[in-house]
Each structure stands twice: as structure tokens, then as C-alpha cells.
N, C-alpha and C positions, 0 to 999 in steps of 0.2 A: 357311652356306657359311664355310669356314675361311680360310686363308691368302690374301692378296691374290696375284693371279696375272696373269702376262703369258704368253699362249699362242700359239705359232706354229703356225698351220694354217688349213686351210679352215673358216670360221666355222660352216657349216652343219654339218659333222661334229662340231666341238667343242660347238656348242649341243645337240646331241643327247645328249651325255654329262652335261649339266648336270642337276641334280635339279629335278623340277617345283616350282613355286611357291617358289622360293629367293631370287629377285632382286626388289628394290624399285624400281629405276629402270633402263632401258634407254635410252640415247641412242645414235643411230646416225646417222653422216653417211656414207651410201653413196656410191659414185662416181655422179656425176649422169650423166642421160642426155643428154650434150652432145656436144662436139667430142671425138671419140675421141683424137685426136692429143696431147691434154693429160692424158689419164688415166693414163699410166704415168709416176709421179712418181719412185718409188726406182729403177725399171729393173731389179730383180733377177728371178730366175726365178719365185718364187712370186707376185709382183704380175703378171707377164706371163701366167702360167696363169690367174688369175683375170680377167684382162682379156680372154682369148680365150673363157673361159667365158661372161662377160657379153655378149659381141659375136657370139656364134655365130648371132644371128638378129636381128630387127627389135624394135620396142618391145614387143610381145607376149612375146618371149623374154626381154627385160630384167625386165618385170613379173613373169613367172614365176619368174625367178631370184631376184628379191627376195621374192617371196610366199613361197617355200619356206623362206626364213630367218626371215620375220616370223612364220610359223606356229610356229616352235620358240621364238620370243621370247615369244609370247603363253603358251606352255605353261610356261615357266619363271618369268614373272612371278607374284608374290603376288597374291592378290585385291585387295589395297589398292595394288598398284603401278601405275606409270605407264610409257609409252613415248613418247619424243619423237623424231620422225623428221624429220631435216633434209634439205631438197631445194630445188631452184630450179625456175623455170617449165617447164624442158623436159619433164618427166613429173609434175609435182605433181598435175594432175587424175586422172591414171591411178592414182598411188599412193594418193590419197585414196578414190576410188571402187572400185578393183578389188583393193585390198590391205587398207587399214586399216579401211574400213567393213564389208568382208565377214568380216574375221577378228575385229576388236574390236568391231563393231557400231556403228551410226550413234549410238545413244543414248549410248555411251561416249566420244563425241568431245567434248573439252574446249574446245580453243581452237586456232585457226590463228595462230600467233604470227608476225609480221612483223618480221624482223630487218633494220633499216634502217641502211645505212652510206653513207659518201661514199668516192668514188674518182675516178681520173682518167676522163674520159668522152671518148671519141673521136667524131669526126664520124659521124652515122648518119642514116638515113631513118626512124628510129622513136624513141620515148622510150627513154632509157637504163634499163637495169635496174639499180636500185641497192638491191636487197633479196633476202633468201631466205626461204623459207617453213619454219616448223618446226611440224609436226602434232603436237599433244598429245592422246593417247588414255588413259583409265584402263582397267584391266582390268574393273572391275565399278563398280557405281553408288556404293559407299562407297570412298573413296581418300584418301591422305594429301594435304593441301595446307596449306603454311605461308604466310602472306601475306608476301611480299617487297616492301619499299617501296624507292623511290628517292628521291635527294635532291632537294629543291626547286631550281628554278632561282635564277640569280644575283640576278634582279629581285625575288625574294621577300624578305621581311624588312624591312630599314630602307628599301629602295628601293619598297616597296609599302606604301601608306597603310592597308591592312587590318591591318597587322601592328603589334603593340606589344611592349614588353619588360616582363617581370615584375621583380621585385625583385632576382633574381639575374642579370639581364641576358639571359635566353633569350627569343626571338622567338616570338610566338604570335599567333593570331587567334581570334575567337569564332566558333563555329559554332552555327547554331540550326535545329533541324528541327521540323516541325509537331508541336504538342502535346508537345514536349520543352523542358526548360530548356536555356539556352544553355551551351556547354562550350568549353573551351579546345582548340585544336589547335596543338601546338608544331611548329615547323619541323624541329627535331631528330628528330622521328619520322618525317620523310619523308612522301612522298604515295603513295597507292596506284597500282599500275601498271596500264597497259592492255595490249593485245595488240600494240602497235607498239613495239619495242624499238630504240632508238637507241643503238648501241654501236659505236664506231669499229673499223675492221679494223686489224690489227697494222701499224704502220709499220715501216720498214726498220731503224730503230734501237732498236726496243722491246727491253727486257731479256728478255722472254719468247720473242722470235722464235728460232727454230731452224733456219730455212732450208726448212721444209716449205711448198710453195706454197700449199696450200689450209688452212693452219693457222687454226683459230678462236680467237677472243680468250678468255682465261681468264675474264673477266667475264661472257661469255655462258654458259659451263658453270656458273660459280659460281650465277648466278641459277637456272638449271634445276634444278641438284642441291639448292640449298637449299629450293626451294619445294615439292618433293615427297618429300623424305627427311629423315631425322634421323640423328644421329651414330650410327655402328655399322651403319647400313643398308647394303645391298649395291648397288653401281652398276656396270652392264655396259656396255661399248662393244665391239661386235663388228667395228667398223672403226677400229681404234685410231689408224691414221695416225700423226701426230706426238706423240701421247700426251697431248693437252690435258685429255681427260675425266678420265684416271686420275690425272694429276698434281693436278687441282683436288680430285677426290674424296679423295686422300690428304691434302691440306692441310686438308680440311673434316672429317677424322676419320671418313670413310666407308670401308667395305670395298669392294673393287673387283675387276673382272676385265676385262682388256683382251686382244682377239683380233685377229690380223691374218695374212694369208697371206705377208706380205713379211718376209723376215729383217731387212732394214733397218729397217722400221717397229718391229718388236720391239726390236731392239738399240739404235736410237736413243732409243726411248721409255725403255729400261733406263738408259741413260747420262743421260737427262733426269731420271729419278727419282733417281739417285744423286747427281747434282749438287744436287738440292733437299734430299736427305736429309743431305747433307754440312752444309748450313746450317740445318736445323732437325731436330728430333726427329721421327721417323716410324716407323710400323709396318713391320717387315720384309715382304719379299714374295718370290714364287718365279717364275722364269723356266723355262717348260717349252718345250722344243724337241723335235722328233722324233728328232734325233741326238744322242747323249750324248757328252761330252767324256771320253775314255778317261783322260787324265791325272788328271781329278777323281775319276773311278770308283775309280782305284787309290790315291788319297788319302783316300778315305772311311773313316770309323771302321768296323771289322770288323762290329759288331752292326748299325749303321745300314744297312751295304750289304747284309747278309743280309735284313733287313727289307724294304728297298727292292726287291730282286730277287724275293723270294716274293710281294710283293704285285703286281709286274709279270707275274708268272706267273699271276696270278688266284688265289692261294691265301691262306691265313690264316697270318701270321708268328708265331713264337714271340717274344713281347716280353719275356719274363723276363730280367732281368739274371743275371749268373754264368754257370755252366756249363749248357749246354742238352743235354748228354749226347748230342751228335751229331745232334739233330733241330732244324731251323731253322723249320720250319713243317709244315703239313699242307694237303692239298687239301681240298675240300668234303666229300669222301667219307672223310677221315681218313688218307689215304696220306702217309707221312712225306716230307720233303723236307730235303736237306742242301745248302748252298750253299758253295763254295769260292772264295776271293778270289785264290788264288795265282796269281802270274805263270807259275810252272812248271806243266807238265801234271799233272793230277790222276792218281795212280797206284794200283796194286793195293791197298796198304795201306789206302787210304781205303775201298775197297770193302769189305775184311774187317771194318773198324770199324763201318761203316754197316749191315751185315747183323746184327751183333750188337745195334746200337741200335734197329733197327726191330723186332726181335722182343721186345726188351725194352720198347719203346714200346707195342705191342699185339700180344701174341701171337696172339690169336684172330683179328684182322684179317689178320695175316700169313699164317696158314695158309689162311685163306678165300680171299685173293687168289691165293695159289699153287695152291689147288685149282681155282679158277675161271679160271686163266690170265689174271689181271689183274695190272696193275703193282703190284708190292710196295713200290717206292719210287723217288724221283727224286734224282739227284746232279747238281748244276748247277754248271757251271765254265767258265773261259775256254778251257781246252784239256784234252784228255785223252789219256794215253799208250796206246801199242799194248797193253801188258799188261793195263790195266783194260778196254779194249775187248774183248779176247780173252776175258777171264774172264766178262765179262758175257754173252758169246754162249754160253760153256759152262755157266753157271748155268741159262740159259733152256733149253738143249737137254737137259741131264742131269737136272735138278732141278725144272724148271718154275718156277723163280724169276726173275721178270722185274724187272730194274733198269734204268730208262731214264736214259741219260746226256743231258743237255740243255745245249747251248751258250749262253752268255749272249748271244751275238751273235744268237741266234734269238729271244730275249725282248725284248731291247732292241737297236736299231741303235747302234753306237758307233763313233767315229773319233778319230784323234789330231787335236789342235788344229792350226793353222797354226804353222809355225815362222818366227819374225820375227827380222830382224837390224836394228839401228838404228845409223846413223853420224852423227857430228856433225862438221861443218867450220866453222872460224872464218872469217867473210867480211870482218870489219873489227872495229874496236874495239866490244865489247860486242854485236856481232851475229853469230848463228850460222845455219847452214843444217843441217836435219836431214832425213835421207833413210832411209825404212824400205822394207825389201824382205821379202816374205813368201811362203811356199810352202804351197800346200794343193791336195789332190787335186780339189776342186771349184771352185777359184778364189776370188780375194779380192773381197769386195763393196766394203769401205771401211776406213779408218783413222780412229782417235781418238787424241787427244793430251792428255797431262797435263804440263804444263810446271813444276810445282812438286810432283813426286811424293814422298810421305812413306814410301815403301818398304812401306807396310801396304795402302793403299787407293788405287784408280784414280779420281782426281777429275777429271773431264773438263772441258777448257778448249776444244777443238775437237771437235765432236761427229761430224762427217762430212767426210772428207777422201778423194776418190776417187784421188789420185795417191801419197799417202804421202810428201808432201814439205812442209816447213814452214821459214820463215824468222822469226826472233824476235831482239829485242834484250833483254838482260838487265841488271840491276844488278850492280856488281862482287859478288863472292863465289862460293859453291858451289851449284850448281843441279842438281838430279836431274830428268831428263826421260824420260817413259815413253810409248810408243806401243802401241796394241792394234789388231791386224788382226783383222777378222771375216770369215770365209769365207761362201760361199753356203749352208751347212748351219746358220749361226748360231753356229759354234764360234768362240772367240776365242783368239789367242795374243798374248803381250806381251814386249817387250824394252825395256830401259831404258839410259840413258847418264848419267854424271856429267861435269859440266864446271865448271872453275874460271875465272871470269871476272875479268880484270883488264886494265888499260890497258897496251898495248904501249909501252914507251920509244922 
């Protein structure tokens, strides 16, 4: 699997497109079968659709909904791969018996990991639930497992009489097994872990917190990823949520794929990754959304645009540099394709040149298609003029030459990004209020802010702002502020302002 990817869409449909036996680890934290009121976190249209799909029935419907997805996960896992499914008590028994045992097999069950944590406990007539379950299954008998150790407790070492220090000051104890010579066990090596993991939940002031209610600690994902994968292995999270899995995988030099049906989940994860990549060197990644940004398409390099459109058309692009003699690709049957990136309508002159090019490309195929009444060539563009449309009709009727005109909008959906306007008002010395307004056909989902914009890259300071209003104090000097508005299709528009901060006399 190639480029790291964030993919917006129904994970069942996306999983179907992934190559079999291409993923080393799948971690999934699906919505729990619990109180439905708390399940809609982002509140956007994609998440609501997924919510309605899950809750169209009872527990049997929920299990079937999840089982269909786990079947695809089993298919794409490598033979040495593993799946870690995160759940709580509401449906853990059904998930293990009716999904994992049936799809992966009871013999491939490895551990039921208990993630134990502390949190505020309210008055109740039963013991408080202070743990989640994580079921680990391998795909086959032989699987990757790297021993991950944890640090010894504070009482180990100088506070424990069993430990001594060597000449270099390292703490150790002697270990003796029956029939073997005693050997040293160093504290620095850590201790072997059991299946109960005590990892704190993310507190309100933690640096890694992004405001996602069910966000999991990075330490939890680090432990999972390190124990069953090696560097350059592929990690997949089909419910990417706040992006913890892919952020940790990225930091650990793993390849990764994150999928979510929520626009906000994908865009917030994108911003989270960008923020991390501003601080550390990291591998580039691709964000895939169903609707393409027209402004970015128009700015794309001509050759790259041609290759992209031909591939989206399901054909084979001409990747050779230099002049392509009017042929940008071919269908599987060899039919020539030409792509026009022009904003103006494609006209009659293009058709005349294309007719010459396709005969030069393969005269025999051209004549055979003409004789059989098959398409002799495709011209793909944003718009077509009346004269080319009329001429195409004449060629078909008079000479049996079929040239098909294909609109780019029929190959890929595209739309203009939101139009954004940002205003700044000084409230008092050093303090400013910023208000953003954005227009989009589908509506705005959220705003993000960069309070030290460098004119090149958007470095997120505020990931998710529903209102588009911020107040902030600045030091004296010149500051660039940028805001990014993301709409319900996942497209983003940006505006920026420059302020000069100084104390008023």
C-alpha cells in the first residue's frame, strides 16, 4: 500500500476497494452500543447518516452492521496481521461470540485486554465501570508480536531490598530459574506486561487533547501499534474519529489509512496531523474526499491533471513527459482519450486535431471501431461549445465515426470551496476580536484558526470553532491571522488579515 491516506466515506464501501492482504494492523473503536444520545459527536451530515444506519434496529441489527465491516477487515489483513477491536460492556459478549469468533476463529483469539482507568464516579446502585475491553485476534496462527515492556513502579530499585546497583549505578536484581544459572534483570529493561493496562484517560489540560469526547490516549495506541507491527507496516483505522491512531502511527514511522464518514472527523484529523508535522519531520499524506475542490483542480499542473482524470475515468494514462501528440491515455481496449483542462469551452478545432491524432495513434483500431460502430475516441473537458457538439453528431451520422464528449463533472464531482471573509476589531490594548463569515452551497461545518500565519502553510492553533469568532491578546508587533472554513462536503476556504499591535497613547 502506497501513500498514507485520510478517506472520507462509508468505511464499508471504502474497505471493499482496498487490496486483499495489504494491511498489518487494524484498530477499530466503533461507536459503542450504549446511550444513543451521546453517539453523535461531530454532528455533521455524514455522522448522522451513519448513526441512523446503526440504529435502524436492535442489538441484532447493530451486530450485523459491524459484522459486515469486520468481514472486509479480515479480507484485507495480511496473514501475519492482527485486529484490535475496542468496545465496552454493552455489546462485548455479542461482538466476541457472534463476530470475532465466527470470522477470525476461536483459535486465533490472542487476548482480551482490559484498559483500566480512573474517572469521576457518580452515585450508583452497582459497581462503577472503570474499564474498556480490547479484543485482539490474529488472522492466522503465525503473527507478528514484539514484546512491549512497561516501567517498573516507584517502589522498585533502591526502595526494594531485592535490588542492587552495578558498578555503573544501574539497578538490577538476580533472577534464578530451576536448572539454570542466576542472571541479572535490570530495571531499565522494564517488566513484561499482562492483559490489564492501567493508562490514564486524557485529562482536560493534556497537550494531546483536541476536544473529541471519546478521544483515546496516545499511549494506548502506541502500545498496540508497537506490539504487532514494525516500521513501514500498514496500520488502518476505519473509525478514525479524532485521529489518534493515525497520528501515533505517523510518529512511529508506520504507513497508515484512516477512514470516517464524518467530514469533521477527517478535517480535524488532517489539521491535527499538520500541526504535528509542523513540529517533526513526517511522511506526506493524501486527503481523499468525494467532492473535489474546483480551485485546486484548476491550479493543478497540466500533465498531473490529465493523468488524474484519465485514471478516474478508469483508463490508462500516458505518463510520458514532453509532447503526447494529442493522446493523454487509452481505455483497456485501446481507445484513445484526450483531456482538456481549459476553463473555456472545448471547440471544433480540438476535434479536428483529435481525429488526426487517433488515426496516427492506431489506424487499424480506428478503422475497426468505425466499421463496428464503436467509440473511436473520447474527449474529456469542463465544457463543450455548440460547434463541437454539432460536429460530433455529423461525424456519427455521415461517416459512422463516434467521438464521445465526456464532462469532467460526470467523472468526478467538484464544487467551488467556501468564500471566506475575515474581519479584525481592536477591543483594547493588545486584544483583538476576529469574526469570520463564510458562504457555501452546503453550509459551513466549522472554522479553524492560525494566529501566526506564515503566508505559506496553515498552522492550526484552534482546530474546531463552530461560530467563527475568536478573541486573543498579542504582543506588540505585526501579526498575520488566518481562518479556514470547512463546509459539509469537506471543502475549505481561507482568508487572512494583518494587524499591527501597539499600545494606544
